[in-house]
PDB file of N, CA, C and O in Angstrom:
ATOM      1  N   UNK A   1     -41.780  74.560  24.142  1.00  0.00           N
ATOM      2  CA  UNK A   1     -40.446  74.322  23.619  1.00  0.00           C
ATOM      3  C   UNK A   1     -40.491  73.073  22.739  1.00  0.00           C
ATOM      4  O   UNK A   1     -41.090  72.062  23.104  1.00  0.00           O
ATOM      5  N   UNK A   2     -39.870  73.160  21.615  1.00  0.00           N
ATOM      6  CA  UNK A   2     -39.837  72.019  20.701  1.00  0.00           C
ATOM      7  C   UNK A   2     -38.843  70.978  21.187  1.00  0.00           C
ATOM      8  O   UNK A   2     -37.907  71.283  21.927  1.00  0.00           O
ATOM      9  N   UNK A   3     -39.067  69.736  20.754  1.00  0.00           N
ATOM     10  CA  UNK A   3     -38.176  68.636  21.163  1.00  0.00           C
ATOM     11  C   UNK A   3     -36.738  68.884  20.747  1.00  0.00           C
ATOM     12  O   UNK A   3     -35.816  68.560  21.495  1.00  0.00           O
ATOM     13  N   UNK A   4     -36.530  69.455  19.565  1.00  0.00           N
ATOM     14  CA  UNK A   4     -35.164  69.690  19.089  1.00  0.00           C
ATOM     15  C   UNK A   4     -34.462  70.756  19.923  1.00  0.00           C
ATOM     16  O   UNK A   4     -33.254  70.671  20.144  1.00  0.00           O
ATOM     17  N   UNK A   5     -35.219  71.776  20.395  1.00  0.00           N
ATOM     18  CA  UNK A   5     -34.628  72.803  21.257  1.00  0.00           C
ATOM     19  C   UNK A   5     -34.215  72.213  22.596  1.00  0.00           C
ATOM     20  O   UNK A   5     -33.145  72.522  23.119  1.00  0.00           O
ATOM     21  N   UNK A   6     -35.069  71.368  23.143  1.00  0.00           N
ATOM     22  CA  UNK A   6     -34.771  70.747  24.428  1.00  0.00           C
ATOM     23  C   UNK A   6     -33.571  69.809  24.320  1.00  0.00           C
ATOM     24  O   UNK A   6     -32.746  69.750  25.232  1.00  0.00           O
ATOM     25  N   UNK A   7     -33.471  69.088  23.230  1.00  0.00           N
ATOM     26  CA  UNK A   7     -32.352  68.168  23.028  1.00  0.00           C
ATOM     27  C   UNK A   7     -31.034  68.924  22.934  1.00  0.00           C
ATOM     28  O   UNK A   7     -30.005  68.425  23.391  1.00  0.00           O
ATOM     29  N   UNK A   8     -31.046  70.118  22.352  1.00  0.00           N
ATOM     30  CA  UNK A   8     -29.825  70.905  22.232  1.00  0.00           C
ATOM     31  C   UNK A   8     -29.354  71.418  23.585  1.00  0.00           C
ATOM     32  O   UNK A   8     -28.153  71.584  23.800  1.00  0.00           O
ATOM     33  N   UNK A   9     -30.297  71.673  24.510  1.00  0.00           N
ATOM     34  CA  UNK A   9     -29.925  72.187  25.819  1.00  0.00           C
ATOM     35  C   UNK A   9     -29.380  71.111  26.744  1.00  0.00           C
ATOM     36  O   UNK A   9     -28.669  71.430  27.698  1.00  0.00           O
ATOM     37  N   UNK A  10     -29.691  69.857  26.490  1.00  0.00           N
ATOM     38  CA  UNK A  10     -29.198  68.764  27.312  1.00  0.00           C
ATOM     39  C   UNK A  10     -27.815  68.345  26.827  1.00  0.00           C
ATOM     40  O   UNK A  10     -27.567  68.235  25.626  1.00  0.00           O
ATOM     41  N   UNK A  11     -26.934  68.118  27.772  1.00  0.00           N
ATOM     42  CA  UNK A  11     -25.586  67.677  27.413  1.00  0.00           C
ATOM     43  C   UNK A  11     -25.553  66.169  27.341  1.00  0.00           C
ATOM     44  O   UNK A  11     -26.264  65.482  28.075  1.00  0.00           O
ATOM     45  N   UNK A  12     -24.746  65.675  26.478  1.00  0.00           N
ATOM     46  CA  UNK A  12     -24.556  64.239  26.352  1.00  0.00           C
ATOM     47  C   UNK A  12     -23.856  63.718  27.605  1.00  0.00           C
ATOM     48  O   UNK A  12     -22.950  64.383  28.107  1.00  0.00           O
ATOM     49  N   UNK A  13     -24.243  62.557  28.127  1.00  0.00           N
ATOM     50  CA  UNK A  13     -23.548  62.002  29.286  1.00  0.00           C
ATOM     51  C   UNK A  13     -22.100  61.612  28.974  1.00  0.00           C
ATOM     52  O   UNK A  13     -21.307  61.370  29.883  1.00  0.00           O
ATOM     53  N   UNK A  14     -21.771  61.556  27.708  1.00  0.00           N
ATOM     54  CA  UNK A  14     -20.413  61.205  27.303  1.00  0.00           C
ATOM     55  C   UNK A  14     -19.554  62.438  27.032  1.00  0.00           C
ATOM     56  O   UNK A  14     -18.409  62.313  26.598  1.00  0.00           O
ATOM     57  N   UNK A  15     -20.094  63.616  27.283  1.00  0.00           N
ATOM     58  CA  UNK A  15     -19.371  64.853  27.036  1.00  0.00           C
ATOM     59  C   UNK A  15     -18.133  64.926  27.927  1.00  0.00           C
ATOM     60  O   UNK A  15     -18.213  64.662  29.127  1.00  0.00           O
ATOM     61  N   UNK A  16     -16.998  65.281  27.349  1.00  0.00           N
ATOM     62  CA  UNK A  16     -15.744  65.374  28.112  1.00  0.00           C
ATOM     63  C   UNK A  16     -15.202  66.789  28.118  1.00  0.00           C
ATOM     64  O   UNK A  16     -14.005  66.989  28.325  1.00  0.00           O
ATOM     65  N   UNK A  17     -16.052  67.765  27.895  1.00  0.00           N
ATOM     66  CA  UNK A  17     -15.610  69.151  27.775  1.00  0.00           C
ATOM     67  C   UNK A  17     -14.949  69.737  29.002  1.00  0.00           C
ATOM     68  O   UNK A  17     -13.980  70.483  28.863  1.00  0.00           O
ATOM     69  N   UNK A  18     -15.428  69.435  30.201  1.00  0.00           N
ATOM     70  CA  UNK A  18     -14.915  70.090  31.397  1.00  0.00           C
ATOM     71  C   UNK A  18     -14.501  69.104  32.486  1.00  0.00           C
ATOM     72  O   UNK A  18     -14.774  69.339  33.663  1.00  0.00           O
ATOM     73  N   UNK A  19     -13.869  68.044  32.124  1.00  0.00           N
ATOM     74  CA  UNK A  19     -13.403  67.083  33.109  1.00  0.00           C
ATOM     75  C   UNK A  19     -12.106  67.611  33.720  1.00  0.00           C
ATOM     76  O   UNK A  19     -11.153  67.889  32.993  1.00  0.00           O
ATOM     77  N   UNK A  20     -12.058  67.752  35.048  1.00  0.00           N
ATOM     78  CA  UNK A  20     -10.833  68.240  35.688  1.00  0.00           C
ATOM     79  C   UNK A  20      -9.673  67.265  35.503  1.00  0.00           C
ATOM     80  O   UNK A  20      -9.854  66.048  35.513  1.00  0.00           O
ATOM     81  N   UNK A  21      -8.495  67.823  35.337  1.00  0.00           N
ATOM     82  CA  UNK A  21      -7.276  67.028  35.215  1.00  0.00           C
ATOM     83  C   UNK A  21      -6.231  67.607  36.169  1.00  0.00           C
ATOM     84  O   UNK A  21      -6.264  68.800  36.469  1.00  0.00           O
ATOM     85  N   UNK A  22      -5.309  66.779  36.645  1.00  0.00           N
ATOM     86  CA  UNK A  22      -4.294  67.308  37.564  1.00  0.00           C
ATOM     87  C   UNK A  22      -3.193  68.070  36.837  1.00  0.00           C
ATOM     88  O   UNK A  22      -2.793  67.720  35.727  1.00  0.00           O
ATOM     89  N   UNK A  23      -2.720  69.112  37.490  1.00  0.00           N
ATOM     90  CA  UNK A  23      -1.550  69.853  37.037  1.00  0.00           C
ATOM     91  C   UNK A  23      -0.558  69.793  38.190  1.00  0.00           C
ATOM     92  O   UNK A  23      -0.966  69.716  39.349  1.00  0.00           O
ATOM     93  N   UNK A  24       0.704  69.827  37.898  1.00  0.00           N
ATOM     94  CA  UNK A  24       1.717  69.782  38.946  1.00  0.00           C
ATOM     95  C   UNK A  24       2.481  71.092  38.930  1.00  0.00           C
ATOM     96  O   UNK A  24       3.052  71.485  37.913  1.00  0.00           O
ATOM     97  N   UNK A  25       2.484  71.763  40.077  1.00  0.00           N
ATOM     98  CA  UNK A  25       3.179  73.034  40.182  1.00  0.00           C
ATOM     99  C   UNK A  25       4.161  72.972  41.344  1.00  0.00           C
ATOM    100  O   UNK A  25       3.989  72.182  42.273  1.00  0.00           O
ATOM    101  N   UNK A  26       5.178  73.801  41.285  1.00  0.00           N
ATOM    102  CA  UNK A  26       6.227  73.818  42.292  1.00  0.00           C
ATOM    103  C   UNK A  26       5.870  74.799  43.396  1.00  0.00           C
ATOM    104  O   UNK A  26       5.472  75.935  43.135  1.00  0.00           O
ATOM    105  N   UNK A  27       6.019  74.343  44.633  1.00  0.00           N
ATOM    106  CA  UNK A  27       5.784  75.194  45.796  1.00  0.00           C
ATOM    107  C   UNK A  27       6.894  76.235  45.863  1.00  0.00           C
ATOM    108  O   UNK A  27       8.073  75.893  45.767  1.00  0.00           O
ATOM    109  N   UNK A  28       6.530  77.491  46.027  1.00  0.00           N
ATOM    110  CA  UNK A  28       7.534  78.553  46.112  1.00  0.00           C
ATOM    111  C   UNK A  28       8.277  78.552  47.437  1.00  0.00           C
ATOM    112  O   UNK A  28       9.369  79.109  47.544  1.00  0.00           O
ATOM    113  N   UNK A  29       7.686  77.930  48.442  1.00  0.00           N
ATOM    114  CA  UNK A  29       8.317  77.939  49.763  1.00  0.00           C
ATOM    115  C   UNK A  29       9.380  76.859  49.910  1.00  0.00           C
ATOM    116  O   UNK A  29      10.483  77.137  50.382  1.00  0.00           O
ATOM    117  N   UNK A  30       9.054  75.605  49.503  1.00  0.00           N
ATOM    118  CA  UNK A  30      10.012  74.512  49.732  1.00  0.00           C
ATOM    119  C   UNK A  30      10.486  73.822  48.450  1.00  0.00           C
ATOM    120  O   UNK A  30      11.434  73.037  48.491  1.00  0.00           O
ATOM    121  N   UNK A  31       9.844  74.100  47.322  1.00  0.00           N
ATOM    122  CA  UNK A  31      10.268  73.507  46.061  1.00  0.00           C
ATOM    123  C   UNK A  31       9.658  72.161  45.742  1.00  0.00           C
ATOM    124  O   UNK A  31       9.962  71.578  44.701  1.00  0.00           O
ATOM    125  N   UNK A  32       8.794  71.646  46.626  1.00  0.00           N
ATOM    126  CA  UNK A  32       8.147  70.362  46.361  1.00  0.00           C
ATOM    127  C   UNK A  32       7.091  70.518  45.256  1.00  0.00           C
ATOM    128  O   UNK A  32       6.602  71.617  44.993  1.00  0.00           O
ATOM    129  N   UNK A  33       6.766  69.422  44.637  1.00  0.00           N
ATOM    130  CA  UNK A  33       5.758  69.429  43.579  1.00  0.00           C
ATOM    131  C   UNK A  33       4.389  69.173  44.199  1.00  0.00           C
ATOM    132  O   UNK A  33       4.197  68.200  44.929  1.00  0.00           O
ATOM    133  N   UNK A  34       3.436  70.063  43.897  1.00  0.00           N
ATOM    134  CA  UNK A  34       2.083  69.940  44.429  1.00  0.00           C
ATOM    135  C   UNK A  34       1.115  69.674  43.291  1.00  0.00           C
ATOM    136  O   UNK A  34       1.258  70.223  42.199  1.00  0.00           O
ATOM    137  N   UNK A  35       0.131  68.829  43.554  1.00  0.00           N
ATOM    138  CA  UNK A  35      -0.895  68.503  42.559  1.00  0.00           C
ATOM    139  C   UNK A  35      -2.067  69.465  42.730  1.00  0.00           C
ATOM    140  O   UNK A  35      -2.611  69.608  43.825  1.00  0.00           O
ATOM    141  N   UNK A  36      -2.446  70.121  41.641  1.00  0.00           N
ATOM    142  CA  UNK A  36      -3.554  71.066  41.643  1.00  0.00           C
ATOM    143  C   UNK A  36      -4.459  70.732  40.477  1.00  0.00           C
ATOM    144  O   UNK A  36      -4.024  70.780  39.326  1.00  0.00           O
ATOM    145  N   UNK A  37      -5.710  70.396  40.752  1.00  0.00           N
ATOM    146  CA  UNK A  37      -6.654  70.043  39.694  1.00  0.00           C
ATOM    147  C   UNK A  37      -7.122  71.305  38.982  1.00  0.00           C
ATOM    148  O   UNK A  37      -7.190  72.374  39.589  1.00  0.00           O
ATOM    149  N   UNK A  38      -7.441  71.187  37.707  1.00  0.00           N
ATOM    150  CA  UNK A  38      -7.807  72.341  36.893  1.00  0.00           C
ATOM    151  C   UNK A  38      -9.059  73.054  37.373  1.00  0.00           C
ATOM    152  O   UNK A  38      -9.273  74.212  37.014  1.00  0.00           O
ATOM    153  N   UNK A  39      -9.893  72.400  38.175  1.00  0.00           N
ATOM    154  CA  UNK A  39     -11.086  73.064  38.691  1.00  0.00           C
ATOM    155  C   UNK A  39     -10.876  73.638  40.094  1.00  0.00           C
ATOM    156  O   UNK A  39     -11.837  74.077  40.726  1.00  0.00           O
ATOM    157  N   UNK A  40      -9.644  73.641  40.584  1.00  0.00           N
ATOM    158  CA  UNK A  40      -9.306  74.183  41.899  1.00  0.00           C
ATOM    159  C   UNK A  40      -8.461  75.442  41.743  1.00  0.00           C
ATOM    160  O   UNK A  40      -7.757  75.604  40.746  1.00  0.00           O
ATOM    161  N   UNK A  41      -8.532  76.321  42.721  1.00  0.00           N
ATOM    162  CA  UNK A  41      -7.732  77.540  42.708  1.00  0.00           C
ATOM    163  C   UNK A  41      -6.527  77.444  43.643  1.00  0.00           C
ATOM    164  O   UNK A  41      -5.551  78.177  43.481  1.00  0.00           O
ATOM    165  N   UNK A  42      -6.597  76.532  44.627  1.00  0.00           N
ATOM    166  CA  UNK A  42      -5.494  76.395  45.586  1.00  0.00           C
ATOM    167  C   UNK A  42      -5.435  74.968  46.105  1.00  0.00           C
ATOM    168  O   UNK A  42      -6.401  74.210  46.011  1.00  0.00           O
ATOM    169  N   UNK A  43      -4.283  74.623  46.653  1.00  0.00           N
ATOM    170  CA  UNK A  43      -4.073  73.320  47.286  1.00  0.00           C
ATOM    171  C   UNK A  43      -2.993  73.481  48.344  1.00  0.00           C
ATOM    172  O   UNK A  43      -2.375  74.541  48.445  1.00  0.00           O
ATOM    173  N   UNK A  44      -2.764  72.448  49.124  1.00  0.00           N
ATOM    174  CA  UNK A  44      -1.697  72.476  50.123  1.00  0.00           C
ATOM    175  C   UNK A  44      -0.494  71.691  49.611  1.00  0.00           C
ATOM    176  O   UNK A  44      -0.637  70.615  49.031  1.00  0.00           O
ATOM    177  N   UNK A  45       0.672  72.239  49.831  1.00  0.00           N
ATOM    178  CA  UNK A  45       1.913  71.567  49.444  1.00  0.00           C
ATOM    179  C   UNK A  45       2.101  70.333  50.309  1.00  0.00           C
ATOM    180  O   UNK A  45       1.956  70.409  51.529  1.00  0.00           O
ATOM    181  N   UNK A  46       2.424  69.191  49.699  1.00  0.00           N
ATOM    182  CA  UNK A  46       2.647  67.978  50.488  1.00  0.00           C
ATOM    183  C   UNK A  46       3.956  68.026  51.283  1.00  0.00           C
ATOM    184  O   UNK A  46       4.136  67.253  52.224  1.00  0.00           O
ATOM    185  N   UNK A  47       4.865  68.924  50.914  1.00  0.00           N
ATOM    186  CA  UNK A  47       6.155  68.999  51.596  1.00  0.00           C
ATOM    187  C   UNK A  47       6.153  69.872  52.835  1.00  0.00           C
ATOM    188  O   UNK A  47       6.756  69.515  53.847  1.00  0.00           O
ATOM    189  N   UNK A  48       5.466  71.035  52.764  1.00  0.00           N
ATOM    190  CA  UNK A  48       5.535  71.977  53.882  1.00  0.00           C
ATOM    191  C   UNK A  48       4.164  72.474  54.339  1.00  0.00           C
ATOM    192  O   UNK A  48       4.079  73.281  55.265  1.00  0.00           O
ATOM    193  N   UNK A  49       3.106  72.008  53.708  1.00  0.00           N
ATOM    194  CA  UNK A  49       1.730  72.377  54.054  1.00  0.00           C
ATOM    195  C   UNK A  49       1.413  73.845  53.764  1.00  0.00           C
ATOM    196  O   UNK A  49       0.449  74.391  54.300  1.00  0.00           O
ATOM    197  N   UNK A  50       2.219  74.477  52.920  1.00  0.00           N
ATOM    198  CA  UNK A  50       2.002  75.861  52.495  1.00  0.00           C
ATOM    199  C   UNK A  50       0.899  75.882  51.438  1.00  0.00           C
ATOM    200  O   UNK A  50       0.840  74.990  50.592  1.00  0.00           O
ATOM    201  N   UNK A  51       0.025  76.892  51.477  1.00  0.00           N
ATOM    202  CA  UNK A  51      -1.000  77.018  50.441  1.00  0.00           C
ATOM    203  C   UNK A  51      -0.349  77.420  49.128  1.00  0.00           C
ATOM    204  O   UNK A  51       0.412  78.386  49.070  1.00  0.00           O
ATOM    205  N   UNK A  52      -0.651  76.674  48.082  1.00  0.00           N
ATOM    206  CA  UNK A  52      -0.129  76.946  46.745  1.00  0.00           C
ATOM    207  C   UNK A  52      -1.323  77.342  45.882  1.00  0.00           C
ATOM    208  O   UNK A  52      -2.332  76.636  45.856  1.00  0.00           O
ATOM    209  N   UNK A  53      -1.214  78.459  45.181  1.00  0.00           N
ATOM    210  CA  UNK A  53      -2.309  78.990  44.382  1.00  0.00           C
ATOM    211  C   UNK A  53      -2.026  78.847  42.897  1.00  0.00           C
ATOM    212  O   UNK A  53      -0.880  78.934  42.455  1.00  0.00           O
ATOM    213  N   UNK A  54      -3.089  78.625  42.135  1.00  0.00           N
ATOM    214  CA  UNK A  54      -2.962  78.476  40.684  1.00  0.00           C
ATOM    215  C   UNK A  54      -2.344  79.724  40.064  1.00  0.00           C
ATOM    216  O   UNK A  54      -1.493  79.615  39.182  1.00  0.00           O
ATOM    217  N   UNK A  55      -2.749  80.881  40.500  1.00  0.00           N
ATOM    218  CA  UNK A  55      -2.249  82.125  39.897  1.00  0.00           C
ATOM    219  C   UNK A  55      -0.770  82.349  40.162  1.00  0.00           C
ATOM    220  O   UNK A  55      -0.147  83.156  39.473  1.00  0.00           O
ATOM    221  N   UNK A  56      -0.184  81.657  41.143  1.00  0.00           N
ATOM    222  CA  UNK A  56       1.252  81.751  41.411  1.00  0.00           C
ATOM    223  C   UNK A  56       2.082  80.923  40.442  1.00  0.00           C
ATOM    224  O   UNK A  56       3.300  81.081  40.367  1.00  0.00           O
ATOM    225  N   UNK A  57       1.419  80.038  39.698  1.00  0.00           N
ATOM    226  CA  UNK A  57       2.174  79.114  38.855  1.00  0.00           C
ATOM    227  C   UNK A  57       2.448  79.662  37.461  1.00  0.00           C
ATOM    228  O   UNK A  57       2.829  78.905  36.568  1.00  0.00           O
ATOM    229  N   UNK A  58       2.262  80.963  37.260  1.00  0.00           N
ATOM    230  CA  UNK A  58       2.514  81.575  35.956  1.00  0.00           C
ATOM    231  C   UNK A  58       3.985  81.449  35.588  1.00  0.00           C
ATOM    232  O   UNK A  58       4.863  81.772  36.388  1.00  0.00           O
ATOM    233  N   UNK A  59       4.246  80.984  34.393  1.00  0.00           N
ATOM    234  CA  UNK A  59       5.612  80.830  33.904  1.00  0.00           C
ATOM    235  C   UNK A  59       5.968  82.063  33.110  1.00  0.00           C
ATOM    236  O   UNK A  59       5.218  82.470  32.223  1.00  0.00           O
ATOM    237  N   UNK A  60       7.109  82.669  33.420  1.00  0.00           N
ATOM    238  CA  UNK A  60       7.537  83.880  32.710  1.00  0.00           C
ATOM    239  C   UNK A  60       8.545  83.537  31.651  1.00  0.00           C
ATOM    240  O   UNK A  60       9.025  84.424  30.945  1.00  0.00           O
TER     241      UNK A  60
END
């Protein structure tokens, strides 16, 4: 493998392409706001301990 090919396969340590960020979604059970990171699929509601799923947060 050439040096240039290997360099292209390595990611820069400063790359910010996939850094998780928090999203806030409303619990369907109690209405409290729950924090769900972009790399997570579910979290627990801080108000009622109900599981809140990312796919439930679709806005119509």
